[in-house]
Backbone of each chain as nested JSON, in Angstrom:
{
  "chains": [
    {"id": "A", "residues": [
      {"number": 1, "name": "UNK", "atoms": {"N": [9.12, 29.324, -0.106], "CA": [9.043, 30.604, 0.623], "C": [9.594, 30.425, 2.039]}},
      {"number": 2, "name": "UNK", "atoms": {"N": [10.802, 30.924, 2.275], "CA": [11.353, 30.844, 3.616], "C": [11.011, 32.082, 4.423]}},
      {"number": 3, "name": "UNK", "atoms": {"N": [11.332, 32.009, 5.673], "CA": [11.087, 33.156, 6.533], "C": [12.236, 33.281, 7.523]}},
      {"number": 4, "name": "UNK", "atoms": {"N": [12.699, 34.516, 7.713], "CA": [13.799, 34.78, 8.642], "C": [13.285, 35.692, 9.751]}},
      {"number": 5, "name": "UNK", "atoms": {"N": [13.64, 35.359, 10.973], "CA": [13.221, 36.143, 12.126], "C": [14.414, 36.929, 12.657]}},
      {"number": 6, "name": "UNK", "atoms": {"N": [14.213, 38.232, 12.827], "CA": [15.254, 39.116, 13.372], "C": [14.743, 39.693, 14.685]}},
      {"number": 7, "name": "UNK", "atoms": {"N": [15.581, 39.63, 15.716], "CA": [15.188, 40.169, 17.008], "C": [16.154, 41.272, 17.412]}},
      {"number": 8, "name": "UNK", "atoms": {"N": [15.583, 42.385, 17.829], "CA": [16.349, 43.584, 18.168], "C": [15.926, 44.04, 19.561]}},
      {"number": 9, "name": "UNK", "atoms": {"N": [16.905, 44.316, 20.414], "CA": [16.586, 44.801, 21.768], "C": [17.379, 46.071, 22.054]}},
      {"number": 10, "name": "UNK", "atoms": {"N": [16.827, 46.942, 22.918], "CA": [17.612, 48.108, 23.337], "C": [18.858, 47.65, 24.087]}},
      {"number": 11, "name": "UNK", "atoms": {"N": [19.962, 48.351, 23.892], "CA": [21.192, 48.004, 24.619], "C": [20.945, 48.112, 26.123]}},
      {"number": 12, "name": "UNK", "atoms": {"N": [21.648, 47.281, 26.913], "CA": [21.395, 47.285, 28.361], "C": [21.576, 48.653, 29.011]}},
      {"number": 13, "name": "UNK", "atoms": {"N": [22.501, 49.463, 28.497], "CA": [22.768, 50.747, 29.15], "C": [21.807, 51.843, 28.695]}},
      {"number": 14, "name": "UNK", "atoms": {"N": [20.91, 51.5, 27.776], "CA": [19.967, 52.493, 27.261], "C": [18.661, 52.424, 28.059]}},
      {"number": 15, "name": "UNK", "atoms": {"N": [18.142, 53.582, 28.458], "CA": [16.843, 53.632, 29.117], "C": [15.776, 53.101, 28.164]}},
      {"number": 16, "name": "UNK", "atoms": {"N": [14.799, 52.395, 28.716], "CA": [13.757, 51.788, 27.886], "C": [12.412, 52.157, 28.498]}},
      {"number": 17, "name": "UNK", "atoms": {"N": [11.867, 53.318, 28.147], "CA": [10.635, 53.785, 28.807], "C": [9.44, 52.854, 28.58]}},
      {"number": 18, "name": "UNK", "atoms": {"N": [9.362, 52.213, 27.384], "CA": [8.247, 51.285, 27.156], "C": [8.337, 50.106, 28.131]}},
      {"number": 19, "name": "UNK", "atoms": {"N": [9.562, 49.562, 28.265], "CA": [9.745, 48.456, 29.199], "C": [9.443, 48.868, 30.628]}},
      {"number": 20, "name": "UNK", "atoms": {"N": [9.874, 50.09, 31.008], "CA": [9.601, 50.588, 32.348], "C": [8.092, 50.7, 32.589]}},
      {"number": 21, "name": "UNK", "atoms": {"N": [7.361, 51.156, 31.572], "CA": [5.913, 51.299, 31.713], "C": [5.262, 49.931, 31.921]}},
      {"number": 22, "name": "UNK", "atoms": {"N": [5.724, 48.938, 31.168], "CA": [5.186, 47.591, 31.329], "C": [5.521, 47.063, 32.723]}},
      {"number": 23, "name": "UNK", "atoms": {"N": [6.775, 47.265, 33.162], "CA": [7.192, 46.776, 34.478], "C": [6.352, 47.406, 35.583]}},
      {"number": 24, "name": "UNK", "atoms": {"N": [5.982, 48.687, 35.41], "CA": [5.173, 49.353, 36.431], "C": [3.728, 48.865, 36.39]}},
      {"number": 25, "name": "UNK", "atoms": {"N": [3.258, 48.463, 35.213], "CA": [1.86, 48.028, 35.087], "C": [1.653, 46.61, 35.616]}},
      {"number": 26, "name": "UNK", "atoms": {"N": [2.684, 45.767, 35.551], "CA": [2.516, 44.357, 35.946], "C": [1.938, 44.217, 37.361]}},
      {"number": 27, "name": "UNK", "atoms": {"N": [2.559, 44.826, 38.402], "CA": [1.988, 44.621, 39.74], "C": [0.598, 45.22, 39.888]}},
      {"number": 28, "name": "UNK", "atoms": {"N": [0.326, 46.32, 39.183], "CA": [-1.026, 46.894, 39.255], "C": [-2.065, 45.907, 38.76]}},
      {"number": 29, "name": "UNK", "atoms": {"N": [-1.675, 45.038, 37.82], "CA": [-2.619, 44.06, 37.265], "C": [-2.547, 42.721, 37.993]}},
      {"number": 30, "name": "UNK", "atoms": {"N": [-1.776, 42.676, 39.074], "CA": [-1.752, 41.454, 39.872], "C": [-0.633, 40.496, 39.528]}},
      {"number": 31, "name": "UNK", "atoms": {"N": [0.307, 40.927, 38.697], "CA": [1.437, 40.066, 38.342], "C": [2.655, 40.494, 39.162]}},
      {"number": 32, "name": "UNK", "atoms": {"N": [3.065, 39.633, 40.101], "CA": [4.152, 39.998, 41.005], "C": [5.366, 39.111, 40.753]}},
      {"number": 33, "name": "UNK", "atoms": {"N": [6.508, 39.559, 41.279], "CA": [7.725, 38.757, 41.178], "C": [8.58, 39.08, 39.962]}},
      {"number": 34, "name": "UNK", "atoms": {"N": [8.271, 40.18, 39.265], "CA": [9.075, 40.572, 38.105], "C": [9.893, 41.807, 38.465]}},
      {"number": 35, "name": "UNK", "atoms": {"N": [11.171, 41.76, 38.158], "CA": [12.05, 42.848, 38.585], "C": [12.407, 43.81, 37.455]}},
      {"number": 36, "name": "UNK", "atoms": {"N": [12.037, 43.488, 36.229], "CA": [12.348, 44.406, 35.138], "C": [11.822, 43.883, 33.823]}},
      {"number": 37, "name": "UNK", "atoms": {"N": [11.557, 44.803, 32.922], "CA": [11.067, 44.436, 31.592], "C": [11.815, 45.274, 30.569]}},
      {"number": 38, "name": "UNK", "atoms": {"N": [12.244, 44.656, 29.487], "CA": [12.809, 45.379, 28.349], "C": [11.936, 45.084, 27.138]}},
      {"number": 39, "name": "UNK", "atoms": {"N": [11.662, 46.097, 26.34], "CA": [10.849, 45.89, 25.141], "C": [11.679, 46.151, 23.892]}},
      {"number": 40, "name": "UNK", "atoms": {"N": [11.681, 45.176, 22.997], "CA": [12.376, 45.317, 21.734], "C": [11.461, 44.994, 20.567]}},
      {"number": 41, "name": "UNK", "atoms": {"N": [12.075, 44.667, 19.449], "CA": [11.317, 44.45, 18.218], "C": [11.601, 43.066, 17.643]}},
      {"number": 42, "name": "UNK", "atoms": {"N": [10.628, 42.55, 16.927], "CA": [10.771, 41.249, 16.264], "C": [10.268, 41.422, 14.834]}},
      {"number": 43, "name": "UNK", "atoms": {"N": [11.115, 41.074, 13.877], "CA": [10.748, 41.187, 12.467], "C": [10.664, 39.798, 11.846]}},
      {"number": 44, "name": "UNK", "atoms": {"N": [9.688, 39.606, 10.968], "CA": [9.633, 38.397, 10.14], "C": [9.787, 38.832, 8.69]}},
      {"number": 45, "name": "UNK", "atoms": {"N": [10.842, 38.355, 8.036], "CA": [11.075, 38.69, 6.627], "C": [10.759, 37.481, 5.769]}},
      {"number": 46, "name": "UNK", "atoms": {"N": [9.815, 37.652, 4.842], "CA": [9.483, 36.581, 3.901], "C": [10.491, 36.61, 2.763]}},
      {"number": 47, "name": "UNK", "atoms": {"N": [11.079, 35.44, 2.496], "CA": [12.1, 35.347, 1.464], "C": [11.503, 34.68, 0.229]}},
      {"number": 48, "name": "UNK", "atoms": {"N": [11.838, 35.218, -0.929], "CA": [11.381, 34.668, -2.207], "C": [12.314, 33.512, -2.574]}},
      {"number": 49, "name": "UNK", "atoms": {"N": [12.068, 32.34, -1.998], "CA": [12.92, 31.178, -2.239], "C": [13.388, 30.601, -0.917]}},
      {"number": 50, "name": "UNK", "atoms": {"N": [14.437, 29.797, -0.977], "CA": [14.938, 29.15, 0.233], "C": [15.833, 30.102, 1.019]}},
      {"number": 51, "name": "UNK", "atoms": {"N": [15.984, 29.825, 2.296], "CA": [16.861, 30.625, 3.153], "C": [18.266, 30.037, 3.081]}},
      {"number": 52, "name": "UNK", "atoms": {"N": [19.066, 30.577, 2.178], "CA": [20.446, 30.123, 2.009], "C": [21.36, 30.92, 2.929]}},
      {"number": 53, "name": "UNK", "atoms": {"N": [22.598, 30.472, 3.117], "CA": [23.543, 31.285, 3.902], "C": [23.696, 32.697, 3.343]}},
      {"number": 54, "name": "UNK", "atoms": {"N": [23.598, 32.852, 1.996], "CA": [23.713, 34.191, 1.402], "C": [22.537, 35.063, 1.823]}},
      {"number": 55, "name": "UNK", "atoms": {"N": [21.331, 34.469, 1.841], "CA": [20.156, 35.232, 2.27], "C": [20.316, 35.652, 3.727]}},
      {"number": 56, "name": "UNK", "atoms": {"N": [20.77, 34.73, 4.57], "CA": [20.967, 35.069, 5.984], "C": [21.978, 36.2, 6.146]}},
      {"number": 57, "name": "UNK", "atoms": {"N": [23.018, 36.18, 5.29], "CA": [24.014, 37.243, 5.374], "C": [23.397, 38.582, 4.974]}},
      {"number": 58, "name": "UNK", "atoms": {"N": [22.56, 38.562, 3.928], "CA": [21.842, 39.784, 3.535], "C": [20.97, 40.297, 4.677]}},
      {"number": 59, "name": "UNK", "atoms": {"N": [20.258, 39.361, 5.326], "CA": [19.378, 39.771, 6.425], "C": [20.203, 40.344, 7.565]}},
      {"number": 60, "name": "UNK", "atoms": {"N": [21.377, 39.743, 7.826], "CA": [22.228, 40.275, 8.898], "C": [22.647, 41.71, 8.593]}},
      {"number": 61, "name": "UNK", "atoms": {"N": [22.977, 41.966, 7.315], "CA": [23.345, 43.334, 6.948], "C": [22.157, 44.277, 7.082]}},
      {"number": 62, "name": "UNK", "atoms": {"N": [20.97, 43.811, 6.632], "CA": [19.771, 44.646, 6.76], "C": [19.45, 44.892, 8.225]}},
      {"number": 63, "name": "UNK", "atoms": {"N": [19.654, 43.858, 9.067], "CA": [19.366, 44.006, 10.495], "C": [20.272, 45.055, 11.116]}},
      {"number": 64, "name": "UNK", "atoms": {"N": [21.532, 45.085, 10.672], "CA": [22.495, 46.006, 11.274], "C": [22.304, 47.44, 10.78]}},
      {"number": 65, "name": "UNK", "atoms": {"N": [21.669, 47.612, 9.614], "CA": [21.586, 48.954, 9.041], "C": [20.174, 49.527, 9.05]}},
      {"number": 66, "name": "UNK", "atoms": {"N": [19.186, 48.693, 8.735], "CA": [17.814, 49.195, 8.587], "C": [16.932, 48.817, 9.771]}},
      {"number": 67, "name": "UNK", "atoms": {"N": [17.052, 47.58, 10.254], "CA": [16.117, 47.088, 11.276], "C": [16.513, 47.513, 12.684]}},
      {"number": 68, "name": "UNK", "atoms": {"N": [17.753, 47.891, 12.861], "CA": [18.175, 48.334, 14.194], "C": [18.957, 49.628, 14.08]}},
      {"number": 69, "name": "UNK", "atoms": {"N": [18.974, 50.376, 15.153], "CA": [19.825, 51.552, 15.271], "C": [21.006, 51.146, 16.139]}},
      {"number": 70, "name": "UNK", "atoms": {"N": [22.19, 50.947, 15.542], "CA": [23.298, 50.371, 16.305], "C": [23.78, 51.254, 17.451]}},
      {"number": 71, "name": "UNK", "atoms": {"N": [23.36, 52.514, 17.493], "CA": [23.748, 53.373, 18.61], "C": [23.026, 52.954, 19.889]}},
      {"number": 72, "name": "UNK", "atoms": {"N": [21.777, 52.541, 19.751], "CA": [20.976, 52.262, 20.953], "C": [20.44, 50.834, 21.003]}},
      {"number": 73, "name": "UNK", "atoms": {"N": [20.641, 50.051, 19.933], "CA": [20.022, 48.727, 19.903], "C": [21.037, 47.648, 19.513]}},
      {"number": 74, "name": "UNK", "atoms": {"N": [20.784, 46.429, 19.991], "CA": [21.562, 45.252, 19.601], "C": [20.673, 44.321, 18.787]}},
      {"number": 75, "name": "UNK", "atoms": {"N": [21.247, 43.733, 17.735], "CA": [20.555, 42.66, 17.022], "C": [20.809, 41.384, 17.826]}},
      {"number": 76, "name": "UNK", "atoms": {"N": [19.763, 40.854, 18.43], "CA": [19.902, 39.721, 19.338], "C": [20.045, 38.416, 18.551]}},
      {"number": 77, "name": "UNK", "atoms": {"N": [19.261, 38.255, 17.495], "CA": [19.382, 37.028, 16.716], "C": [18.821, 37.213, 15.318]}},
      {"number": 78, "name": "UNK", "atoms": {"N": [19.396, 36.464, 14.393], "CA": [18.934, 36.405, 13.0], "C": [18.871, 34.922, 12.655]}},
      {"number": 79, "name": "UNK", "atoms": {"N": [17.673, 34.367, 12.599], "CA": [17.546, 32.924, 12.372], "C": [16.408, 32.639, 11.406]}},
      {"number": 80, "name": "UNK", "atoms": {"N": [16.54, 31.517, 10.703], "CA": [15.429, 31.052, 9.882], "C": [14.28, 30.663, 10.804]}},
      {"number": 81, "name": "UNK", "atoms": {"N": [13.052, 31.027, 10.438], "CA": [11.899, 30.693, 11.267], "C": [11.826, 29.18, 11.424]}},
      {"number": 82, "name": "UNK", "atoms": {"N": [11.659, 28.735, 12.672], "CA": [11.57, 27.304, 12.942], "C": [12.91, 26.649, 13.195]}},
      {"number": 83, "name": "UNK", "atoms": {"N": [14.01, 27.336, 12.838], "CA": [15.336, 26.757, 13.069], "C": [15.734, 26.95, 14.525]}},
      {"number": 84, "name": "UNK", "atoms": {"N": [16.762, 26.222, 14.941], "CA": [17.293, 26.404, 16.29], "C": [17.871, 27.808, 16.413]}},
      {"number": 85, "name": "UNK", "atoms": {"N": [17.902, 28.295, 17.638], "CA": [18.48, 29.621, 17.896], "C": [19.949, 29.641, 17.467]}},
      {"number": 86, "name": "UNK", "atoms": {"N": [20.346, 30.717, 16.831], "CA": [21.754, 30.918, 16.477], "C": [22.07, 32.383, 16.688]}},
      {"number": 87, "name": "UNK", "atoms": {"N": [23.289, 32.663, 17.057], "CA": [23.617, 34.047, 17.389], "C": [23.834, 34.879, 16.131]}},
      {"number": 88, "name": "UNK", "atoms": {"N": [23.496, 36.141, 16.206], "CA": [23.655, 37.032, 15.044], "C": [25.133, 37.348, 14.839]}}
    ]},
    {"id": "B", "residues": [
      {"number": 1, "name": "UNK", "atoms": {"N": [18.067, 34.537, 39.132], "CA": [17.347, 35.506, 38.291], "C": [17.086, 34.899, 36.921]}},
      {"number": 2, "name": "UNK", "atoms": {"N": [15.868, 34.483, 36.689], "CA": [15.511, 33.945, 35.381], "C": [15.003, 35.037, 34.463]}},
      {"number": 3, "name": "UNK", "atoms": {"N": [14.84, 34.673, 33.228], "CA": [14.328, 35.63, 32.256], "C": [13.376, 34.908, 31.308]}},
      {"number": 4, "name": "UNK", "atoms": {"N": [12.254, 35.553, 31.014], "CA": [11.266, 34.968, 30.11], "C": [11.124, 35.891, 28.906]}},
      {"number": 5, "name": "UNK", "atoms": {"N": [11.105, 35.308, 27.729], "CA": [10.968, 36.07, 26.497], "C": [9.562, 35.872, 25.934]}},
      {"number": 6, "name": "UNK", "atoms": {"N": [8.9, 36.981, 25.639], "CA": [7.555, 36.957, 25.054], "C": [7.621, 37.603, 23.676]}},
      {"number": 7, "name": "UNK", "atoms": {"N": [7.058, 36.923, 22.685], "CA": [7.06, 37.482, 21.329], "C": [5.628, 37.68, 20.852]}},
      {"number": 8, "name": "UNK", "atoms": {"N": [5.37, 38.861, 20.32], "CA": [4.033, 39.264, 19.904], "C": [4.114, 39.762, 18.464]}},
      {"number": 9, "name": "UNK", "atoms": {"N": [3.207, 39.271, 17.615], "CA": [3.197, 39.718, 16.213], "C": [1.791, 40.165, 15.835]}},
      {"number": 10, "name": "UNK", "atoms": {"N": [1.695, 41.107, 14.893], "CA": [0.362, 41.474, 14.395], "C": [-0.283, 40.259, 13.725]}},
      {"number": 11, "name": "UNK", "atoms": {"N": [-1.599, 40.122, 13.902], "CA": [-2.303, 39.008, 13.252], "C": [-2.137, 39.109, 11.739]}},
      {"number": 12, "name": "UNK", "atoms": {"N": [-2.145, 37.955, 11.042], "CA": [-1.891, 37.991, 9.593], "C": [-2.873, 38.875, 8.825]}},
      {"number": 13, "name": "UNK", "atoms": {"N": [-4.124, 38.958, 9.288], "CA": [-5.119, 39.724, 8.542], "C": [-5.073, 41.215, 8.853]}},
      {"number": 14, "name": "UNK", "atoms": {"N": [-4.205, 41.603, 9.782], "CA": [-4.111, 43.013, 10.179], "C": [-3.029, 43.703, 9.347]}},
      {"number": 15, "name": "UNK", "atoms": {"N": [-3.351, 44.88, 8.837], "CA": [-2.353, 45.685, 8.128], "C": [-1.222, 46.043, 9.082]}},
      {"number": 16, "name": "UNK", "atoms": {"N": [-0.019, 46.058, 8.573], "CA": [1.149, 46.326, 9.409], "C": [1.989, 47.397, 8.724]}},
      {"number": 17, "name": "UNK", "atoms": {"N": [1.644, 48.679, 8.962], "CA": [2.332, 49.75, 8.228], "C": [3.824, 49.805, 8.489]}},
      {"number": 18, "name": "UNK", "atoms": {"N": [4.262, 49.473, 9.723], "CA": [5.7, 49.487, 9.99], "C": [6.406, 48.434, 9.144]}},
      {"number": 19, "name": "UNK", "atoms": {"N": [5.815, 47.236, 9.104], "CA": [6.405, 46.18, 8.282], "C": [6.427, 46.573, 6.809]}},
      {"number": 20, "name": "UNK", "atoms": {"N": [5.324, 47.199, 6.349], "CA": [5.266, 47.645, 4.951], "C": [6.371, 48.66, 4.651]}},
      {"number": 21, "name": "UNK", "atoms": {"N": [6.606, 49.555, 5.599], "CA": [7.644, 50.569, 5.394], "C": [9.02, 49.915, 5.286]}},
      {"number": 22, "name": "UNK", "atoms": {"N": [9.26, 48.909, 6.147], "CA": [10.546, 48.214, 6.086], "C": [10.663, 47.475, 4.75]}},
      {"number": 23, "name": "UNK", "atoms": {"N": [9.568, 46.799, 4.343], "CA": [9.603, 46.038, 3.091], "C": [9.889, 46.952, 1.904]}},
      {"number": 24, "name": "UNK", "atoms": {"N": [9.365, 48.187, 1.942], "CA": [9.598, 49.125, 0.844], "C": [11.024, 49.668, 0.877]}},
      {"number": 25, "name": "UNK", "atoms": {"N": [11.603, 49.762, 2.074], "CA": [12.947, 50.323, 2.193], "C": [14.026, 49.321, 1.792]}},
      {"number": 26, "name": "UNK", "atoms": {"N": [13.762, 48.02, 1.964], "CA": [14.795, 47.011, 1.694], "C": [15.381, 47.132, 0.29]}},
      {"number": 27, "name": "UNK", "atoms": {"N": [14.554, 47.116, -0.779], "CA": [15.164, 47.203, -2.117], "C": [15.858, 48.53, -2.373]}},
      {"number": 28, "name": "UNK", "atoms": {"N": [15.363, 49.618, -1.77], "CA": [16.03, 50.916, -1.929], "C": [17.445, 50.868, -1.378]}},
      {"number": 29, "name": "UNK", "atoms": {"N": [17.664, 50.017, -0.355], "CA": [18.99, 49.913, 0.262], "C": [19.813, 48.788, -0.344]}},
      {"number": 30, "name": "UNK", "atoms": {"N": [19.281, 48.16, -1.397], "CA": [20.065, 47.14, -2.083], "C": [19.801, 45.724, -1.612]}},
      {"number": 31, "name": "UNK", "atoms": {"N": [18.782, 45.528, -0.794], "CA": [18.437, 44.177, -0.341], "C": [17.256, 43.67, -1.149]}},
      {"number": 32, "name": "UNK", "atoms": {"N": [17.511, 42.67, -1.989], "CA": [16.467, 42.18, -2.879], "C": [16.074, 40.751, -2.514]}},
      {"number": 33, "name": "UNK", "atoms": {"N": [14.927, 40.313, -3.028], "CA": [14.505, 38.932, -2.823], "C": [13.597, 38.745, -1.616]}},
      {"number": 34, "name": "UNK", "atoms": {"N": [13.121, 39.856, -1.044], "CA": [12.209, 39.747, 0.096], "C": [10.804, 40.149, -0.35]}},
      {"number": 35, "name": "UNK", "atoms": {"N": [9.822, 39.331, 0.017], "CA": [8.467, 39.562, -0.478], "C": [7.551, 40.18, 0.564]}},
      {"number": 36, "name": "UNK", "atoms": {"N": [8.011, 40.275, 1.795], "CA": [7.162, 40.887, 2.812], "C": [7.861, 40.938, 4.139]}},
      {"number": 37, "name": "UNK", "atoms": {"N": [7.444, 41.895, 4.957], "CA": [8.014, 42.04, 6.297], "C": [6.861, 42.311, 7.261]}},
      {"number": 38, "name": "UNK", "atoms": {"N": [6.91, 41.671, 8.412], "CA": [5.972, 41.979, 9.497], "C": [6.803, 42.4, 10.701]}},
      {"number": 39, "name": "UNK", "atoms": {"N": [6.333, 43.431, 11.387], "CA": [7.051, 43.885, 12.571], "C": [6.215, 43.675, 13.809]}},
      {"number": 40, "name": "UNK", "atoms": {"N": [6.797, 43.006, 14.792], "CA": [6.124, 42.787, 16.065], "C": [6.997, 43.213, 17.219]}},
      {"number": 41, "name": "UNK", "atoms": {"N": [6.702, 42.673, 18.387], "CA": [7.385, 43.097, 19.606], "C": [8.013, 41.901, 20.305]}},
      {"number": 42, "name": "UNK", "atoms": {"N": [9.074, 42.197, 21.031], "CA": [9.753, 41.179, 21.823], "C": [9.995, 41.75, 23.219]}},
      {"number": 43, "name": "UNK", "atoms": {"N": [9.532, 41.039, 24.251], "CA": [9.7, 41.48, 25.633], "C": [10.624, 40.517, 26.362]}},
      {"number": 44, "name": "UNK", "atoms": {"N": [11.468, 41.071, 27.215], "CA": [12.242, 40.251, 28.15], "C": [11.805, 40.624, 29.555]}},
      {"number": 45, "name": "UNK", "atoms": {"N": [11.269, 39.655, 30.286], "CA": [10.829, 39.883, 31.663], "C": [11.824, 39.225, 32.607]}},
      {"number": 46, "name": "UNK", "atoms": {"N": [12.406, 40.04, 33.494], "CA": [13.309, 39.516, 34.516], "C": [12.472, 38.988, 35.669]}},
      {"number": 47, "name": "UNK", "atoms": {"N": [12.76, 37.752, 36.077], "CA": [11.994, 37.125, 37.142], "C": [12.841, 37.099, 38.409]}},
      {"number": 48, "name": "UNK", "atoms": {"N": [12.194, 37.418, 39.538], "CA": [12.865, 37.399, 40.835], "C": [12.874, 35.958, 41.33]}},
      {"number": 49, "name": "UNK", "atoms": {"N": [13.805, 35.155, 40.84], "CA": [13.865, 33.74, 41.207], "C": [13.919, 32.869, 39.971]}},
      {"number": 50, "name": "UNK", "atoms": {"N": [13.62, 31.604, 40.146], "CA": [13.677, 30.667, 39.021], "C": [12.409, 30.762, 38.189]}},
      {"number": 51, "name": "UNK", "atoms": {"N": [12.522, 30.34, 36.934], "CA": [11.36, 30.33, 36.038], "C": [10.649, 28.999, 36.217]}},
      {"number": 52, "name": "UNK", "atoms": {"N": [9.669, 28.986, 37.1], "CA": [8.883, 27.772, 37.361], "C": [7.701, 27.729, 36.393]}},
      {"number": 53, "name": "UNK", "atoms": {"N": [7.019, 26.586, 36.292], "CA": [5.807, 26.541, 35.462], "C": [4.766, 27.579, 35.89]}},
      {"number": 54, "name": "UNK", "atoms": {"N": [4.708, 27.876, 37.216], "CA": [3.741, 28.882, 37.687], "C": [4.116, 30.267, 37.151]}},
      {"number": 55, "name": "UNK", "atoms": {"N": [5.416, 30.566, 37.149], "CA": [5.863, 31.863, 36.617], "C": [5.517, 31.952, 35.139]}},
      {"number": 56, "name": "UNK", "atoms": {"N": [5.779, 30.877, 34.388], "CA": [5.468, 30.896, 32.953], "C": [3.969, 31.102, 32.737]}},
      {"number": 57, "name": "UNK", "atoms": {"N": [3.144, 30.504, 33.607], "CA": [1.697, 30.673, 33.462], "C": [1.317, 32.129, 33.733]}},
      {"number": 58, "name": "UNK", "atoms": {"N": [1.943, 32.743, 34.736], "CA": [1.717, 34.17, 34.995], "C": [2.109, 35.013, 33.784]}},
      {"number": 59, "name": "UNK", "atoms": {"N": [3.256, 34.684, 33.202], "CA": [3.713, 35.464, 32.049], "C": [2.749, 35.28, 30.883]}},
      {"number": 60, "name": "UNK", "atoms": {"N": [2.252, 34.053, 30.706], "CA": [1.275, 33.824, 29.624], "C": [0.038, 34.686, 29.811]}},
      {"number": 61, "name": "UNK", "atoms": {"N": [-0.418, 34.791, 31.067], "CA": [-1.584, 35.641, 31.326], "C": [-1.252, 37.111, 31.064]}},
      {"number": 62, "name": "UNK", "atoms": {"N": [-0.072, 37.539, 31.523], "CA": [0.334, 38.931, 31.279], "C": [0.47, 39.189, 29.78]}},
      {"number": 63, "name": "UNK", "atoms": {"N": [0.995, 38.195, 29.048], "CA": [1.17, 38.359, 27.603], "C": [-0.175, 38.532, 26.915]}},
      {"number": 64, "name": "UNK", "atoms": {"N": [-1.174, 37.799, 27.395], "CA": [-2.486, 37.841, 26.743], "C": [-3.26, 39.095, 27.095]}},
      {"number": 65, "name": "UNK", "atoms": {"N": [-2.92, 39.743, 28.224], "CA": [-3.729, 40.876, 28.663], "C": [-2.987, 42.21, 28.555]}},
      {"number": 66, "name": "UNK", "atoms": {"N": [-1.703, 42.222, 28.925], "CA": [-0.972, 43.498, 28.981], "C": [-0.006, 43.667, 27.812]}},
      {"number": 67, "name": "UNK", "atoms": {"N": [0.691, 42.584, 27.448], "CA": [1.757, 42.722, 26.454], "C": [1.236, 42.666, 25.022]}},
      {"number": 68, "name": "UNK", "atoms": {"N": [0.041, 42.14, 24.837], "CA": [-0.518, 42.092, 23.483], "C": [-1.945, 42.612, 23.515]}},
      {"number": 69, "name": "UNK", "atoms": {"N": [-2.394, 43.077, 22.376], "CA": [-3.799, 43.44, 22.172], "C": [-4.416, 42.308, 21.375]}},
      {"number": 70, "name": "UNK", "atoms": {"N": [-5.228, 41.453, 22.033], "CA": [-5.7, 40.232, 21.353], "C": [-6.599, 40.502, 20.147]}},
      {"number": 71, "name": "UNK", "atoms": {"N": [-7.057, 41.732, 19.994], "CA": [-7.871, 42.057, 18.81], "C": [-6.997, 42.083, 17.552]}},
      {"number": 72, "name": "UNK", "atoms": {"N": [-5.769, 42.56, 17.703], "CA": [-4.938, 42.747, 16.512], "C": [-3.616, 41.984, 16.554]}},
      {"number": 73, "name": "UNK", "atoms": {"N": [-3.309, 41.351, 17.702], "CA": [-1.993, 40.72, 17.834], "C": [-2.11, 39.285, 18.347]}},
      {"number": 74, "name": "UNK", "atoms": {"N": [-1.134, 38.47, 17.983], "CA": [-1.001, 37.112, 18.499], "C": [0.249, 37.035, 19.364]}},
      {"number": 75, "name": "UNK", "atoms": {"N": [0.138, 36.307, 20.485], "CA": [1.332, 35.98, 21.265], "C": [1.973, 34.768, 20.59]}},
      {"number": 76, "name": "UNK", "atoms": {"N": [3.134, 34.968, 20.003], "CA": [3.774, 33.922, 19.216], "C": [4.463, 32.911, 20.109]}},
      {"number": 77, "name": "UNK", "atoms": {"N": [5.144, 33.379, 21.147], "CA": [5.795, 32.432, 22.043], "C": [6.062, 33.058, 23.396]}},
      {"number": 78, "name": "UNK", "atoms": {"N": [6.075, 32.206, 24.41], "CA": [6.424, 32.575, 25.782], "C": [7.395, 31.508, 26.253]}},
      {"number": 79, "name": "UNK", "atoms": {"N": [8.676, 31.849, 26.327], "CA": [9.68, 30.841, 26.688], "C": [10.707, 31.427, 27.628]}},
      {"number": 80, "name": "UNK", "atoms": {"N": [11.289, 30.543, 28.428], "CA": [12.417, 30.959, 29.265], "C": [13.574, 31.304, 28.346]}},
      {"number": 81, "name": "UNK", "atoms": {"N": [14.285, 32.388, 28.644], "CA": [15.417, 32.792, 27.813], "C": [16.447, 31.674, 27.787]}},
      {"number": 82, "name": "UNK", "atoms": {"N": [16.883, 31.323, 26.596], "CA": [17.872, 30.264, 26.451], "C": [17.264, 28.889, 26.303]}},
      {"number": 83, "name": "UNK", "atoms": {"N": [15.969, 28.749, 26.63], "CA": [15.329, 27.432, 26.495], "C": [14.952, 27.197, 25.035]}},
      {"number": 84, "name": "UNK", "atoms": {"N": [14.651, 25.96, 24.724], "CA": [14.172, 25.627, 23.381], "C": [12.839, 26.325, 23.144]}},
      {"number": 85, "name": "UNK", "atoms": {"N": [12.541, 26.57, 21.901], "CA": [11.273, 27.205, 21.54], "C": [10.107, 26.308, 21.979]}},
      {"number": 86, "name": "UNK", "atoms": {"N": [9.097, 26.951, 22.557], "CA": [7.873, 26.226, 22.911], "C": [6.695, 27.132, 22.579]}},
      {"number": 87, "name": "UNK", "atoms": {"N": [5.611, 26.561, 22.209], "CA": [4.479, 27.377, 21.77], "C": [3.742, 27.97, 22.959]}},
      {"number": 88, "name": "UNK", "atoms": {"N": [3.204, 29.157, 22.778], "CA": [2.493, 29.826, 23.874], "C": [1.151, 29.136, 24.103]}}
    ]}
  ]
}
């Protein structure tokens, strides 16, 4: 049973109200020195079997079509859980 | 300007309706071989300066109190962007 992690973030030019809310709350709670926060999504997909290059390619397609909205979001990474970071 | 990435996932025993919805949609879109999906959150915090151990400790505290709900979520990792994975 493998696992693939997909990370999706709002595009830099897109307003991110959730991130803005977090950024505004940080100093109120005593956390200073942060100039901005962006909030995105993290998915863990359980694979029925090993994580082969074909499975990763399937996940990349799913990430681009189902897990992210390409108009407003970027797929930041698609990697096997526990593997080194690799670009999507 | 450093950046710290915080990853938060629903605890394994917590129902995750968003993940369930994604898992149900995958085969409808032609993606087969996946047995489950969990959906969590990914934050990028921009730091005014370098990411020192003190900054990471601040982010860990913020992750445990503001960025996650410890009743239903786990902080999976708190790492400097681009750094090797390290456990929270």
